[in-house]
matplotlib code that plots the C-alpha trace (Angstrom):
import matplotlib.pyplot as plt

x = [8.9, 7.2, 8.2, 6.5, 3.2, 3.0, 0.1, -0.3, -2.8, -0.6, -0.7, 2.3, 1.9, 1.9, 5.0, 7.1, 8.4, 10.4, 12.0, 13.9, 14.0, 17.5, 16.9, 16.0, 19.1, 21.3, 20.0, 20.7, 24.2, 24.8, 23.8, 26.4, 29.1, 28.4, 28.5, 31.9, 33.4, 31.8, 33.2, 36.6, 37.0, 35.9, 38.5, 41.4, 41.1, 42.1, 44.6, 46.6, 46.5, 50.2, 51.1, 49.0, 50.4, 54.0, 53.4, 51.6, 53.0, 49.5, 48.8, 46.7, 44.1, 44.1, 43.8, 40.8, 39.2, 39.5, 37.7, 35.1, 34.4, 34.0, 31.9, 29.6, 28.9, 28.7, 26.6, 24.4, 23.2, 22.0, 18.7, 17.7, 18.6, 16.5, 13.6, 13.4, 13.7, 11.2, 8.7, 10.2, 12.0, 15.2, 16.6, 19.5, 20.7, 22.6, 24.9, 25.3, 26.5, 29.0, 30.3, 30.9, 32.9, 34.9, 35.7, 36.6, 39.1, 40.8, 41.2, 42.9, 45.6, 46.5, 45.5, 48.0, 46.7, 44.7, 41.4, 41.4, 42.0, 38.8, 36.9, 37.8, 36.9, 33.5, 32.8, 33.6, 31.3, 28.5, 28.8, 28.4, 25.4, 23.5, 24.6, 23.5, 19.8, 19.2, 20.9, 19.4, 15.9, 16.7, 17.9, 14.7, 12.5, 14.4, 14.2, 10.9, 9.9, 13.1, 14.1, 16.7, 18.5, 18.6, 19.8, 22.5, 23.8, 24.0, 25.7, 28.3, 29.5, 30.4, 32.2, 34.3, 35.1, 36.2, 38.5, 40.1, 40.5, 43.5, 45.2, 44.9, 46.0, 49.1, 49.9, 49.1, 49.6, 52.0, 55.0, 54.4, 53.1, 50.0, 49.4, 48.5, 45.3, 44.0, 44.0, 40.9, 39.2, 39.1, 37.0, 34.8, 34.2, 33.3, 30.9, 29.4, 28.5, 26.9, 25.0, 23.8, 22.3, 20.7, 19.2, 17.7, 16.1, 14.8, 13.2, 11.5, 10.1, 9.0, 5.4, 6.6, 8.2, 4.8, 3.0, 5.3, 5.4, 1.6, 1.6, 0.2, 1.8, 0.3, 1.9, -0.8, 1.7, 1.1, 3.4, 4.8, 5.7, 7.3, 9.4, 10.5, 11.4, 13.6, 15.3, 16.1, 17.4, 19.7, 21.1, 21.7, 23.6, 25.7, 26.7, 27.6, 29.6, 31.4, 32.5, 33.4, 35.5, 37.7, 38.5, 38.7, 40.9, 42.9, 42.9, 46.4, 47.7, 46.1, 47.7, 51.1, 51.1, 49.7, 51.1, 54.1, 53.1, 54.6, 52.7, 52.1, 50.8, 48.5, 47.1, 46.4, 44.4, 42.4, 41.6, 40.3, 38.1, 36.9, 36.3, 34.0, 32.2, 31.5, 30.2, 28.0, 26.6, 25.6, 23.9, 22.2, 19.6, 18.4, 18.2, 16.1, 13.7, 13.1, 13.1, 12.4, 14.5, 14.0, 15.4, 18.5, 19.0, 18.7, 21.3, 23.6, 24.1, 23.3, 24.3, 27.9, 28.4, 29.9, 32.5, 33.4, 33.6, 36.1, 38.3, 40.5, 41.5, 42.5, 45.7, 46.5, 44.9, 41.6, 41.8, 41.9, 39.0, 37.0, 37.6, 36.3, 33.2, 32.5, 32.9, 30.5, 27.8, 28.0, 27.8, 24.6, 22.6, 22.8, 20.8, 18.1, 18.1, 17.7, 14.9, 13.1, 13.1, 12.0, 9.0, 8.2, 8.0, 6.7, 7.0, 10.4, 12.9, 15.5, 15.2, 15.5, 18.5, 20.1, 19.5, 21.1, 24.0, 24.5, 24.6, 26.9, 29.4, 28.9, 29.2, 32.1, 34.0, 33.1, 34.0, 37.3, 38.3, 37.1, 38.7, 41.9, 42.0, 41.2, 43.9, 46.4, 45.4, 44.8, 46.3, 44.9, 44.2, 42.0, 40.0, 39.2, 38.3, 35.8, 34.4, 33.7, 30.7, 29.0, 27.1, 25.2, 23.1, 21.5, 19.2, 17.3, 16.0, 13.4, 11.8, 11.3, 7.7, 6.5, 4.9, 3.5, 6.0, 9.2]
y = [-169.7, -173.0, -174.8, -172.3, -173.0, -176.7, -177.9, -181.2, -182.3, -181.4, -183.9, -185.6, -183.3, -180.2, -181.5, -182.1, -178.6, -178.3, -181.6, -179.8, -176.3, -174.9, -173.7, -177.3, -178.7, -176.0, -176.9, -180.5, -179.7, -177.4, -180.3, -182.6, -179.9, -179.4, -183.2, -183.3, -180.7, -182.2, -185.8, -184.3, -182.7, -185.8, -187.9, -185.6, -187.0, -190.6, -189.4, -187.6, -190.3, -191.2, -187.5, -187.3, -190.4, -189.3, -185.7, -186.7, -190.2, -191.7, -195.4, -197.4, -197.4, -193.6, -193.6, -196.0, -193.6, -190.8, -192.9, -193.9, -190.3, -189.2, -192.2, -191.7, -188.1, -188.6, -191.7, -192.0, -188.4, -188.4, -190.3, -188.1, -184.9, -186.2, -187.2, -183.9, -181.7, -183.9, -182.6, -179.1, -177.8, -175.8, -174.4, -172.7, -176.0, -176.8, -173.8, -174.2, -177.7, -176.5, -174.0, -177.0, -178.7, -175.5, -175.0, -178.7, -178.8, -175.6, -176.9, -180.0, -177.7, -176.2, -178.6, -179.4, -182.3, -185.6, -184.4, -181.5, -183.9, -185.7, -182.5, -181.4, -184.9, -184.7, -181.2, -182.5, -185.5, -183.2, -181.2, -184.4, -185.6, -182.4, -182.2, -185.6, -185.7, -182.0, -181.9, -185.3, -183.8, -180.6, -182.7, -184.7, -181.5, -180.2, -183.4, -182.7, -186.3, -187.8, -189.0, -191.6, -189.0, -186.4, -189.0, -190.4, -187.0, -186.0, -189.2, -189.1, -185.8, -187.5, -190.3, -187.8, -185.9, -189.2, -189.9, -186.5, -185.9, -188.3, -187.0, -183.4, -184.4, -186.1, -183.0, -180.2, -181.7, -184.5, -182.7, -179.5, -180.4, -180.4, -176.6, -177.0, -178.8, -175.3, -174.9, -177.1, -174.5, -172.6, -175.4, -175.3, -171.6, -172.1, -174.9, -172.5, -170.2, -173.1, -174.4, -170.9, -170.6, -174.0, -173.1, -169.9, -171.9, -174.5, -171.7, -170.3, -173.7, -174.9, -175.0, -177.7, -179.5, -179.5, -180.6, -183.7, -184.3, -184.5, -187.3, -190.6, -193.9, -195.4, -198.9, -200.3, -202.2, -202.7, -201.2, -204.6, -205.2, -201.8, -202.4, -205.8, -204.2, -201.7, -204.4, -206.2, -203.0, -202.6, -206.0, -205.3, -202.1, -204.2, -206.6, -203.8, -201.6, -204.5, -205.6, -202.0, -201.7, -204.5, -202.4, -198.9, -199.9, -203.0, -203.2, -201.7, -204.2, -207.0, -206.0, -205.4, -208.8, -210.9, -209.3, -207.4, -204.1, -200.8, -198.5, -196.1, -198.7, -200.1, -196.6, -196.2, -199.5, -198.2, -194.9, -197.0, -198.8, -195.5, -194.1, -197.0, -196.6, -192.9, -193.9, -196.7, -194.4, -191.8, -194.3, -196.3, -193.6, -192.7, -196.4, -197.0, -194.2, -196.1, -199.8, -199.7, -199.6, -203.2, -204.4, -202.2, -203.6, -207.2, -206.5, -204.4, -206.7, -210.3, -209.6, -208.7, -212.0, -214.0, -211.3, -211.1, -214.9, -215.0, -212.1, -214.0, -216.6, -214.5, -212.9, -209.1, -208.2, -209.8, -208.5, -205.0, -205.7, -207.3, -204.6, -202.0, -204.1, -204.7, -201.1, -200.0, -202.6, -202.6, -198.7, -198.5, -199.9, -197.2, -194.5, -197.1, -198.3, -194.8, -193.8, -197.1, -196.6, -193.0, -194.1, -196.8, -194.2, -191.0, -187.8, -189.1, -188.2, -186.8, -189.5, -192.3, -190.5, -190.1, -193.8, -195.1, -192.7, -193.5, -197.2, -196.6, -194.8, -197.3, -200.5, -199.2, -198.3, -201.5, -203.5, -201.8, -202.6, -206.2, -207.0, -205.4, -207.6, -210.7, -209.8, -209.7, -213.2, -214.9, -212.7, -210.3, -212.9, -214.8, -211.7, -211.3, -214.9, -214.6, -211.2, -212.6, -214.3, -211.1, -210.2, -213.4, -211.4, -209.9, -213.0, -211.2, -208.8, -211.4, -210.5, -206.8, -206.1, -204.9, -201.5, -199.3, -196.5, -198.5]
z = [101.1, 100.1, 103.2, 105.6, 103.8, 104.2, 106.3, 108.0, 105.4, 102.4, 99.6, 98.0, 95.0, 97.3, 99.2, 96.0, 95.3, 98.6, 97.7, 94.8, 96.3, 96.3, 99.9, 101.1, 99.4, 100.8, 104.3, 103.8, 102.5, 105.5, 107.8, 106.0, 106.2, 109.9, 110.5, 108.6, 111.0, 114.1, 113.4, 112.1, 115.5, 117.4, 115.5, 116.7, 120.2, 119.6, 117.0, 119.7, 122.3, 121.8, 122.3, 125.4, 126.9, 126.3, 127.5, 130.7, 131.4, 131.1, 131.5, 129.0, 131.8, 131.8, 128.0, 128.4, 130.8, 128.3, 125.7, 128.3, 129.3, 125.7, 124.9, 127.9, 127.1, 123.3, 123.4, 126.5, 126.4, 122.7, 123.2, 126.1, 124.2, 121.2, 123.5, 125.2, 122.0, 120.2, 122.7, 123.5, 120.4, 121.3, 118.2, 120.0, 121.5, 118.2, 118.3, 122.1, 121.5, 119.1, 121.7, 123.9, 121.2, 120.6, 124.3, 124.6, 121.6, 122.7, 126.2, 124.8, 123.3, 126.8, 129.5, 132.2, 134.0, 133.5, 135.0, 132.7, 129.8, 131.0, 131.3, 127.7, 126.4, 128.1, 126.6, 123.0, 123.7, 125.0, 121.8, 119.8, 121.9, 121.1, 117.4, 116.0, 117.1, 116.3, 112.9, 111.9, 112.6, 110.6, 107.6, 107.7, 107.9, 104.8, 102.9, 101.0, 101.7, 100.5, 103.9, 102.9, 100.6, 103.5, 106.0, 103.8, 102.7, 106.4, 107.3, 104.6, 106.0, 109.2, 107.3, 105.5, 108.7, 110.5, 107.5, 107.2, 110.9, 111.5, 108.3, 109.5, 113.0, 111.5, 109.4, 111.8, 115.4, 115.6, 114.0, 116.0, 119.4, 121.5, 121.2, 117.6, 118.6, 119.0, 115.2, 115.1, 117.1, 113.7, 112.3, 115.3, 114.9, 111.3, 112.4, 114.9, 112.1, 110.2, 113.1, 114.0, 110.5, 110.8, 114.1, 112.6, 109.7, 112.2, 114.3, 111.2, 110.2, 113.6, 112.2, 109.8, 112.7, 114.6, 111.6, 111.1, 114.9, 114.9, 112.3, 113.3, 112.5, 109.3, 109.5, 111.7, 114.0, 117.7, 120.3, 121.0, 117.3, 117.1, 120.1, 118.9, 115.5, 117.2, 119.2, 115.9, 114.4, 117.5, 116.9, 113.3, 114.3, 116.8, 114.0, 111.7, 114.1, 115.7, 112.3, 111.3, 114.4, 113.2, 110.1, 111.6, 114.4, 113.3, 109.5, 109.2, 111.8, 109.9, 106.6, 108.2, 110.0, 107.2, 104.2, 105.7, 104.3, 105.4, 107.6, 104.8, 102.4, 105.0, 105.7, 102.0, 102.0, 105.1, 103.3, 100.2, 102.7, 104.3, 100.8, 100.0, 103.3, 102.4, 99.0, 100.4, 103.0, 100.4, 98.0, 100.6, 101.5, 98.0, 97.1, 100.2, 99.0, 95.8, 96.7, 100.4, 103.6, 104.4, 101.0, 101.6, 105.1, 103.8, 101.1, 103.2, 106.2, 105.2, 101.6, 102.6, 104.5, 101.5, 101.1, 104.8, 105.1, 102.2, 103.3, 105.9, 103.2, 100.1, 98.9, 99.1, 95.8, 96.7, 100.2, 98.8, 96.4, 99.1, 101.7, 99.2, 98.3, 102.1, 102.9, 100.3, 100.9, 104.7, 105.0, 102.9, 105.9, 108.5, 106.7, 105.9, 109.5, 111.0, 108.6, 109.1, 112.8, 112.6, 110.5, 113.0, 115.8, 114.2, 116.3, 117.8, 115.1, 117.4, 120.0, 117.4, 115.8, 119.3, 120.1, 116.9, 116.6, 120.4, 119.6, 116.7, 119.0, 121.8, 119.8, 117.9, 121.1, 122.9, 119.8, 119.4, 123.1, 123.0, 119.7, 120.8, 123.9, 121.8, 119.3, 122.3, 123.2, 119.9, 117.2, 114.7, 112.0, 114.4, 115.0, 111.3, 111.0, 114.0, 112.9, 109.4, 110.8, 112.3, 109.1, 109.4, 112.1, 109.0, 108.9, 111.7, 109.0, 108.3, 111.7, 110.7, 109.8, 106.4, 106.4, 103.8, 104.4, 104.6]

ax = plt.figure().add_subplot(projection="3d")
ax.plot(x, y, z, "-o")
ax.set_aspect("equal")
plt.show()
């Protein structure tokens, strides 16, 4: 196939055909589908917290320990997995990670003690820690040079999975009991088939991986400038996911308290926001391919600030409109940030993906906990007023260097 013949010295014209090859697009689509299932399964865990708390008499501290266990294995391992596999490719690691997810989710259906819940949560987290850096690398290899498109397509699969997971948990688990968590093992089995196929494709195209790995940076930046740029990108991810945590965890409470909506109505508003996030994620990558990653980051983070600053002071109609606008604009940044970082540090695609997906999980979890504590003390409306200033961190984008490739 065309991809197997690409050499390190291939010109842009030579690389163009894989960009539109059905095989390449099929691989990118499979990466997105696997991401959807992975994040769908991950979202089941917090969805069943009330059931686990009631079934086992858990305290809120124990619930927090479950989250901590999952976050540690899902977040902190990712950069190390990516770092190792950037240097020592392991195609079989991707399906092995999916097996960990399968075992963990089935265990959650039948565990009988708190320590076993922690073990099951850790296994789901380990599956995630291997999935993100490996699949992000495969999507980039299959991109035909359209890195933003590949990354955003991959990422939007995860957004869709995170949105559908709680809905399926509400329909399949909550009415029927903890044993029905095992039904999500069917999704994991299907994902195992998908990731096995992806690993086979990856193994057949390791020569392409080695060619890209051997590429040298063309931006001409010193190591110090690159390190500083990565720190700035980390701060931008912090502002984005702290603010996103205020929506994903507390937007329904905000609507109920301020506008006296029903739970069902508030959930509908949350799904509108999540739908806008998915759309913004998808369009952010291709736009970055055309106009540059830095321009997308400027627009996505700092550009959303007027809307976030207005949100706490408007009525229900404009709250709905602004939440959709905010979700779309803010979500467009992540794909651009990841691809920008990967191009700053060539040859470390998996490590960079692991770092930034790990930061996404970590900042989201820490943000949810801190904002919840703040809401207990000062009220949920105060939280939204305070968080409205977070996108002003986008001014840090001025510190990002210009390069020829981003």
